[in-house]
C-alpha positions in Angstrom: -7.8 5.3 -23.0 -4.7 7.4 -23.6 -2.5 5.0 -21.6 -4.1 2.0 -23.3 -4.7 0.5 -19.9 -7.7 -1.7 -19.4 -10.0 -2.0 -16.5 -10.0 -5.4 -14.6 -11.7 -6.9 -11.6 -9.7 -6.3 -8.4 -8.6 -9.9 -8.2 -7.0 -9.7 -11.7 -5.6 -6.1 -11.5 -1.8 -5.5 -11.7 -2.3 -1.9 -10.4 -4.9 -0.7 -8.1 -5.5 3.1 -8.0 -7.1 4.4 -4.8 -8.2 8.0 -4.6 -8.6 9.5 -1.2 -12.4 9.7 -1.3 -12.9 5.9 -1.8 -15.1 4.6 1.0 -13.3 2.5 3.6 -15.4 -0.6 3.0 -14.4 -0.6 -0.7 -10.7 -0.3 0.3 -11.0 -3.2 2.7 -12.7 -5.4 0.2 -10.1 -4.6 -2.5 -7.3 -5.5 0.0 -9.0 -8.8 0.6 -9.4 -9.6 -3.1 -6.2 -8.2 -4.6 -3.4 -10.4 -6.0 -0.4 -11.3 -3.9 1.4 -13.4 -6.5 2.4 -17.0 -5.9 5.6 -18.7 -4.7 6.7 -19.4 -8.3 5.8 -15.9 -9.5 5.6 -13.4 -6.6 5.9 -10.5 -9.0 2.3 -11.4 -10.2 1.0 -9.3 -7.3 -0.9 -6.0 -7.3 0.8 -2.7 -6.9 -1.3 -0.1 -5.1 -1.0 3.5 -6.1 -2.7 5.5 -3.3 -3.7 9.2 -3.2 -2.9 10.6 0.3 -3.8 13.9 1.9 -0.3 14.8 3.0 2.8 12.7 3.5 5.1 13.7 6.3 7.9 12.3 8.5 5.7 12.8 11.7 4.5 9.9 13.8 1.7 7.6 12.6 3.7 4.7 11.2 7.2 3.3 11.9 8.9 1.8 8.9 11.9 -0.5 8.9 13.4 -3.1 6.6 15.8 -3.3 3.6 16.9 0.1 2.3 15.7 2.0 5.4 18.3 3.4 7.7 17.1 2.3 11.2 13.4 3.2 11.8 11.7 6.0 9.9 8.4 7.7 10.7 5.7 8.3 8.1 2.3 10.0 8.4 0.0 9.0 5.5 -3.5 10.1 6.6 -4.8 6.6 5.7 -6.9 4.7 8.3 -5.1 2.2 10.4 -7.2 -0.6 9.1 -5.5 -0.2 5.7 -2.1 -0.8 7.2 -3.4 -3.7 9.3 -4.8 -5.4 6.2 -1.7 -4.5 4.2 0.5 -6.2 6.9 -1.7 -9.3 6.6 -1.0 -9.4 2.9 2.8 -9.3 3.3 3.3 -11.8 6.1 4.1 -14.6 3.8 7.1 -13.2 1.9 7.8 -13.2 -1.0 4.0 -12.9 -1.5 2.5 -9.5 -0.9 1.6 -6.1 -2.3 3.6 -3.0 -2.9 2.2 0.4 -2.1 3.1 3.8 -3.7 1.7 6.8 -1.9 1.5 10.3 -3.5 0.1 13.5 -2.1 -1.0 16.9 -3.5 2.5 18.4 -2.7 4.1 16.0 -5.2 5.6 13.9 -2.4 5.9 10.2 -3.0 6.6 7.3 -0.6 7.1 3.7 -1.7 6.5 0.9 0.7 7.5 -2.5 -0.8 6.3 -5.8 0.7 9.7 -6.1 2.4 9.0 -3.1 4.6 7.8 -3.7 8.1 5.0 -1.2 9.0 4.1 -0.7 12.7 1.2 1.6 13.6 2.5 4.1 16.3 -0.5 6.5 16.5 -3.8 5.6 18.1 -6.8 6.5 15.8 
């Protein structure tokens, strides 16, 4: 490949690329299997790069934590089960996953494992 990246099984991947048309059951399975690092090397976790329909500051998720002024709102268009499973992956800090979201308007949002994500909108 042009990037010289190689394909790995989800449980060995350093980066997981998720396009918006991936079936929900595959996303959930990848969240179960992905690396979260270990106490000696928490950086050996997976970073998720996720394609989103449209990112906005409207309600959907409340974010707070280091580097966030108070509580901020974020709408990602991702199903709530993604965020519930993500929260389960980051509850044993410093272990966890980091998520980078990008939409078709070239907007990017990064949600590291240190960010608390609360679902504020009922699906």
